[in-house]
C-alpha positions in Angstrom: 91.0 88.7 36.6 90.7 91.8 38.7 91.1 90.4 42.3 93.8 91.6 44.6 95.6 88.3 44.2 95.9 88.8 40.4 99.4 89.9 39.3 99.6 93.4 37.9 100.7 92.0 34.6 97.4 90.1 34.1 95.2 93.1 34.7 94.3 96.2 32.7 95.6 96.4 29.2 97.4 93.0 29.5 94.4 91.1 30.9 94.3 87.9 28.8 91.4 87.1 26.4 89.6 84.1 27.9 88.6 82.3 24.7 89.1 82.0 21.0 86.5 84.0 19.0 85.2 84.1 15.4 83.2 87.0 14.0 82.0 88.0 10.5 81.5 90.4 8.9 82.9 93.4 10.8 81.6 96.9 11.1 83.8 99.5 9.3 83.7 103.2 10.1 85.1 105.0 7.0 86.2 103.3 3.7 88.7 100.5 3.3 91.0 101.0 0.3 90.0 98.3 -2.2 93.6 97.7 -3.1 94.2 96.2 0.4 93.6 92.5 0.1 95.0 90.3 2.8 95.2 89.9 6.5 96.5 92.0 9.4 97.7 89.7 12.1 99.2 90.6 15.5 100.9 88.4 18.2 101.1 88.8 21.9 101.3 86.9 25.2 97.9 85.6 26.4 97.9 83.3 29.4 95.4 80.4 29.3 92.5 80.8 31.8 93.6 80.2 35.4 97.3 80.2 34.6 99.9 82.6 35.8 102.9 82.5 33.4 105.1 84.3 36.0 105.8 87.3 33.8 103.9 89.6 31.4 106.1 88.4 28.5 105.8 84.7 29.2 102.1 84.1 28.4 101.3 81.8 25.6 101.2 83.4 22.1 97.8 84.4 20.7 97.3 85.7 17.2 94.6 88.2 16.3 93.7 88.4 12.6 91.5 90.7 10.6 90.7 89.6 7.0 90.3 92.5 4.5 89.2 92.1 0.8 87.3 94.1 -1.8 86.7 97.0 0.6 85.2 94.8 3.3 86.4 93.5 6.7 85.4 89.9 6.2 86.3 88.4 9.6 88.1 88.6 12.9 89.5 85.6 14.7 92.0 84.9 17.5 93.9 81.7 18.0 96.5 80.5 20.6 99.6 79.2 18.9 99.7 75.4 19.6 103.4 75.2 20.5 105.1 72.6 22.6 104.4 73.4 26.3 107.3 73.4 28.8 107.6 70.1 30.7 107.9 70.1 34.5 111.3 71.4 35.6 112.1 72.7 32.1 115.6 74.4 32.3 116.3 77.3 30.1 120.0 77.0 30.8 120.5 73.4 29.6 122.6 73.1 26.4 120.7 71.7 23.4 117.3 72.2 25.1 114.2 71.4 23.1 113.7 74.6 21.1 110.2 73.6 20.1 109.3 74.6 23.6 108.4 78.2 23.2 105.5 80.6 23.9 105.7 81.8 20.3 104.2 85.0 21.5 106.2 88.0 20.2 105.8 88.6 16.5 104.4 87.2 13.3 106.0 87.5 9.9 105.3 86.3 6.3 108.3 84.4 4.9 108.7 82.3 1.8 104.9 81.8 1.4 104.6 80.9 5.1 103.3 82.7 8.2 105.6 82.3 11.2 104.8 83.0 14.8 108.1 83.9 16.7 109.6 84.3 20.1 113.4 84.4 20.1 114.3 81.7 22.5 112.6 79.0 20.4 111.9 77.8 16.9 109.3 79.4 14.6 105.9 78.0 14.4 104.0 78.0 11.1 100.3 78.9 11.0 97.9 78.8 8.1 95.7 81.6 6.7 93.1 80.8 9.3 95.7 81.1 12.1 95.6 77.3 12.8 99.0 76.0 14.0 100.7 73.7 11.5 103.9 73.0 13.5 107.6 73.9 13.8 109.4 75.4 10.9 113.1 74.5 11.2 114.4 74.8 7.6 114.1 71.0 7.1 116.0 70.3 10.3 119.0 72.6 9.4 118.2 75.3 12.0 119.7 74.2 15.4 118.9 77.3 17.3 115.9 79.5 17.8 115.0 82.5 15.6 114.8 86.1 16.8 111.4 87.7 17.0 112.8 90.4 14.7 114.3 88.8 11.6 115.2 91.4 8.9 114.4 90.9 5.2 116.9 92.6 2.9 114.8 94.5 0.4 117.6 94.2 -2.3 118.1 90.4 -2.1 115.0 89.1 -0.3 117.4 87.2 2.1 116.2 86.8 5.7 118.7 87.6 8.4 118.2 86.4 12.0 120.0 85.2 15.1 119.6 83.4 18.5 121.5 84.9 21.5 119.9 82.6 24.1 122.5 79.8 23.9 123.6 78.9 27.4 126.8 77.4 26.1 129.4 79.2 24.0 129.3 80.8 21.6 126.1 82.3 23.1 125.2 84.0 19.7 124.6 82.5 16.3 123.7 84.6 13.2 121.9 83.0 10.3 121.1 84.0 6.7 118.3 82.3 4.7 117.2 82.6 1.1 114.0 84.3 0.0 112.7 80.8 -0.9 113.1 79.2 2.6 116.6 77.7 2.5 119.1 78.2 5.3 122.3 79.5 3.5 124.9 80.0 6.2 125.4 80.4 10.0 128.1 82.2 12.0 129.0 81.8 15.7 129.9 84.9 17.8 131.3 84.4 21.3 129.9 86.6 24.0 130.9 86.8 27.7 127.3 86.2 28.9 123.8 85.5 27.6 122.3 88.9 26.9 118.6 89.8 26.5 119.2 90.7 22.9 115.7 91.3 21.5 116.5 93.1 18.3 119.4 93.9 15.9 120.0 95.9 12.8 121.1 95.5 9.2 122.9 97.8 6.8 124.2 97.4 3.3 127.5 95.9 4.4 127.1 95.1 8.1 125.0 93.4 10.8 124.7 95.2 14.1 124.3 93.3 17.4 123.8 94.5 21.0 125.7 93.0 23.9 124.3 95.0 26.8 124.0 94.7 30.6 120.7 92.9 30.8 121.9 89.3 31.0 120.6 85.8 31.9 121.1 84.7 35.5 120.4 81.0 36.5 119.8 82.1 40.1 116.7 84.1 39.1 113.7 81.7 39.6 111.4 83.5 37.2 109.8 82.9 33.8 112.2 85.5 32.5 115.5 84.8 34.3 117.3 88.1 33.4 118.8 90.9 35.5 120.8 94.1 35.1 124.5 93.5 35.6 126.4 96.7 36.2 129.7 94.9 35.6 128.8 93.8 32.1 130.5 96.1 29.5 127.8 97.7 27.3 128.8 97.4 23.7 127.6 97.3 20.1 129.0 94.7 17.7 129.5 95.3 14.0 130.0 92.2 11.8 130.7 92.4 8.0 127.8 90.7 6.3 130.0 88.0 4.9 132.3 87.8 7.9 132.9 85.3 10.6 132.4 85.8 14.3 135.9 86.9 15.0 135.6 89.7 12.5 133.1 91.4 14.8 134.2 94.9 15.8 133.0 95.9 19.3 132.4 99.5 20.3 131.6 100.5 24.0 128.5 102.6 24.5 126.9 104.3 27.5 125.0 101.8 29.8 121.6 101.0 28.4 119.3 98.3 27.0 118.2 98.6 23.4 114.8 97.0 23.2 113.9 97.8 19.5 115.6 99.3 16.5 113.9 101.5 13.9 116.7 101.1 11.3 120.4 101.5 10.6 122.2 102.8 7.5 125.7 103.8 6.4 126.3 107.5 5.9 128.5 109.1 3.2 131.5 108.7 5.5 131.0 105.0 6.0 129.7 105.4 9.5 126.8 103.3 10.8 123.8 105.5 11.9 121.5 103.4 14.2 118.2 104.7 15.5 116.1 102.8 18.1 114.7 103.1 21.6 116.9 103.1 24.6 116.2 102.0 28.2 118.3 103.4 31.1 119.0 101.5 34.3 116.4 103.0 36.6 113.6 102.8 34.0 114.6 99.2 33.5 114.1 98.5 37.2 110.6 100.0 37.3 109.4 98.3 34.2 110.9 94.9 35.0 109.3 94.9 38.4 105.9 95.8 36.9 106.2 93.1 34.2 107.0 90.5 36.8 110.8 90.2 36.6 113.4 90.3 39.4 115.2 93.5 40.5 117.3 94.3 43.5 115.7 97.7 44.0 112.8 99.5 42.5 112.9 103.4 42.7 109.4 104.8 42.8 106.1 103.1 42.4 104.8 100.7 39.7 103.1 103.0 37.3 100.9 100.6 35.3 99.8 103.1 32.6 102.9 102.2 30.4 102.7 98.5 29.8 106.2 98.3 28.4 109.7 99.5 29.5 110.1 103.3 29.5 112.3 104.0 26.5 113.4 107.0 24.5 114.2 107.5 20.8 118.0 107.6 20.4 120.7 107.7 17.8 124.1 106.0 17.8 126.6 107.0 15.0 129.3 104.4 15.0 132.7 104.9 13.3 133.8 101.3 12.4 137.4 102.3 11.6 138.0 104.6 14.6 135.9 102.4 16.9 134.1 105.4 18.4 130.5 106.3 18.8 128.5 109.6 19.0 125.3 109.2 21.0 122.2 111.5 20.7 119.0 111.6 22.8 116.4 112.5 20.1 113.2 112.9 22.2 112.1 113.1 25.8 108.8 111.3 25.3 108.5 107.6 26.3 108.1 105.7 23.1 108.0 102.1 21.9 107.6 100.0 18.7 109.6 102.3 16.4 108.9 101.2 12.8 109.7 102.4 9.3 108.7 101.6 5.7 110.5 98.2 5.6 111.5 98.8 2.0 114.0 101.2 3.5 115.6 98.6 5.7 119.4 99.1 5.8 119.1 102.3 3.8 118.4 106.0 4.6 114.9 106.6 5.8 113.0 109.8 6.5 110.2 108.6 8.7 109.9 106.7 12.0 106.5 105.8 13.5 106.2 105.0 17.2 103.7 104.6 20.1 103.9 107.3 22.8 103.1 106.3 26.4 102.8 108.2 29.8 106.2 108.6 31.5 106.4 107.7 35.2 104.9 110.6 37.0 103.8 112.2 33.7 100.4 113.0 32.2 97.9 110.4 31.1 97.2 109.6 27.5 98.6 107.7 24.5 99.9 108.8 21.1 101.1 107.7 17.8 104.1 109.8 16.6 105.5 110.3 13.1 109.1 111.5 13.3 110.8 113.2 10.4 114.5 112.4 10.7 115.5 114.9 8.0 114.0 117.9 9.7 113.9 116.8 13.3 110.2 117.6 13.6 107.3 115.3 14.3 103.5 114.9 14.1 101.4 113.6 17.0 98.1 111.7 16.9 96.5 111.6 20.4 94.3 108.9 21.9 92.1 108.8 24.9 93.5 107.1 28.0 91.1 104.2 27.6 92.4 103.2 24.1 96.1 102.2 23.7 97.4 102.2 20.1 99.6 99.3 19.1 102.6 99.2 16.8 102.0 101.2 13.6 102.7 98.8 10.7 103.4 100.5 7.4 101.8 99.1 4.2 103.1 100.8 1.0 100.6 101.9 -1.6 100.9 100.3 -5.1 103.3 102.2 -7.3 104.2 104.6 -4.5 106.8 107.3 -5.2 107.4 108.7 -1.7 108.6 106.9 1.3 105.3 107.5 3.2 102.9 106.8 0.4 100.7 104.2 2.1 98.8 103.3 5.2 99.6 102.6 8.8 97.8 99.8 10.6 97.5 100.0 14.4 95.5 97.5 16.5 94.1 99.7 19.3 93.4 97.9 22.6 90.4 99.2 24.6 90.5 99.2 28.4 87.8 100.0 31.0 85.1 99.1 28.5 86.4 101.1 25.5 86.3 99.3 22.1 89.2 97.6 20.5 89.6 98.3 16.8 92.0 98.1 13.9 92.7 101.7 12.7 94.0 102.3 9.2 95.6 105.7 8.7 96.9 107.6 5.6 100.6 107.9 6.4 100.7 111.1 4.4 97.9 112.6 6.4 99.0 111.4 9.8 96.8 113.6 12.0 93.7 113.5 9.7 90.7 111.3 10.3 91.4 107.5 10.0 90.8 106.1 6.5 88.9 103.3 8.3 88.3 101.9 11.7 87.4 98.2 11.9 85.4 97.7 15.2 86.3 94.4 16.8 83.8 92.1 18.5 85.9 91.5 21.6 88.4 93.2 23.8 91.9 92.6 22.4 94.6 92.6 25.1 97.6 94.8 24.5 100.3 92.8 22.6 103.5 93.2 20.6 104.2 93.0 16.9 102.1 92.5 13.8 102.3 92.2 10.0 100.2 92.8 7.0 100.1 89.6 4.9 99.1 90.4 1.4 97.2 88.0 -0.8 99.3 86.5 -3.6 99.2 88.6 -6.7 96.9 87.2 -9.4 98.7 85.9 -12.4 
């Protein structure tokens, strides 16, 4: 797929894998920690051969899994998620549309003994430990919306928090809470003026944080991702008490932006919400959306294809719920994506954020992993060649760890221009040191989105 007729979003790092592959065992450079027993699995859009999905984010979901046990990398396999395909003339804006129709291409999470492949406009799809699709998971028919690709598990209660903001009819947004055992506990409707492209949200001890921002759905956009930037849409962040109803939401206006991913949120000693994530401004939105295949009125500059995702920057919002004010801080000038933390710190104070660094438009080549220290304001940088693009760094805590960063980071590195793809495992406490292990993969892995480490059940 390298001809001039091939869309930009089906070339280079995003060029789809043409087939499903099985390989065993795998070559390992270094030593795998023997306490790691489970599977790393990552999701991402991967169009079927000969198909043009119309947007980089619309290709059918493909899972890539690497099985690790007893210090060995036992196998690699990739599988398309067998979700319901969209019928002819499928309309995203029809109320009560069939939510089993989804690409299921964005993330993959363990939940209640299941493995769920997610894309926020549709229902979750369950897969087994060999990545075979089992079918829709809808909480025994109780879930009547989709599930965000970024559900949050509360480390205190084990409850799963999630939402769907792609409802063409009012209320446009529904927030759900489920038990750790797989039961849907409650749902709350929140009315919004339009359908926003709300990809992520945040959780604190007492609140849920939502983003009603100027990237909104537009039925006139004939595209696989029918969204545009609407300058007249008020940018605001909503704060809902965890046990509240939709009308309890407090809205605070912020500077115009799109928040693509959050790292975390917490409440400080003054009761304010401190939110950290990556922020996209309007002109960076235009460039990235055009490159990815979306519709824009005007594109300033050229389509720099080195950064396969929207150009975003690490940012902090400090929200005073009572005064309904916000302080905004730009934390870094580097273009970053996929900010992650030790998920055991979800909703609480965290020291470290891990992120992928990309070339800025007009900037130097090369890719990075970055470890930010939010206490000191410093960071460490791990640099990669321009032919290997590191993926999201997923943190896996070491057994009986005492410090927040005691553990490993797993990053699926995609090779381009003939470079190898590999799963790199890093010691999070020795971020710039040699990898603990590099698992060399038998095939090129396209650049994708989010992954998870799925541990084997503990032996009784």
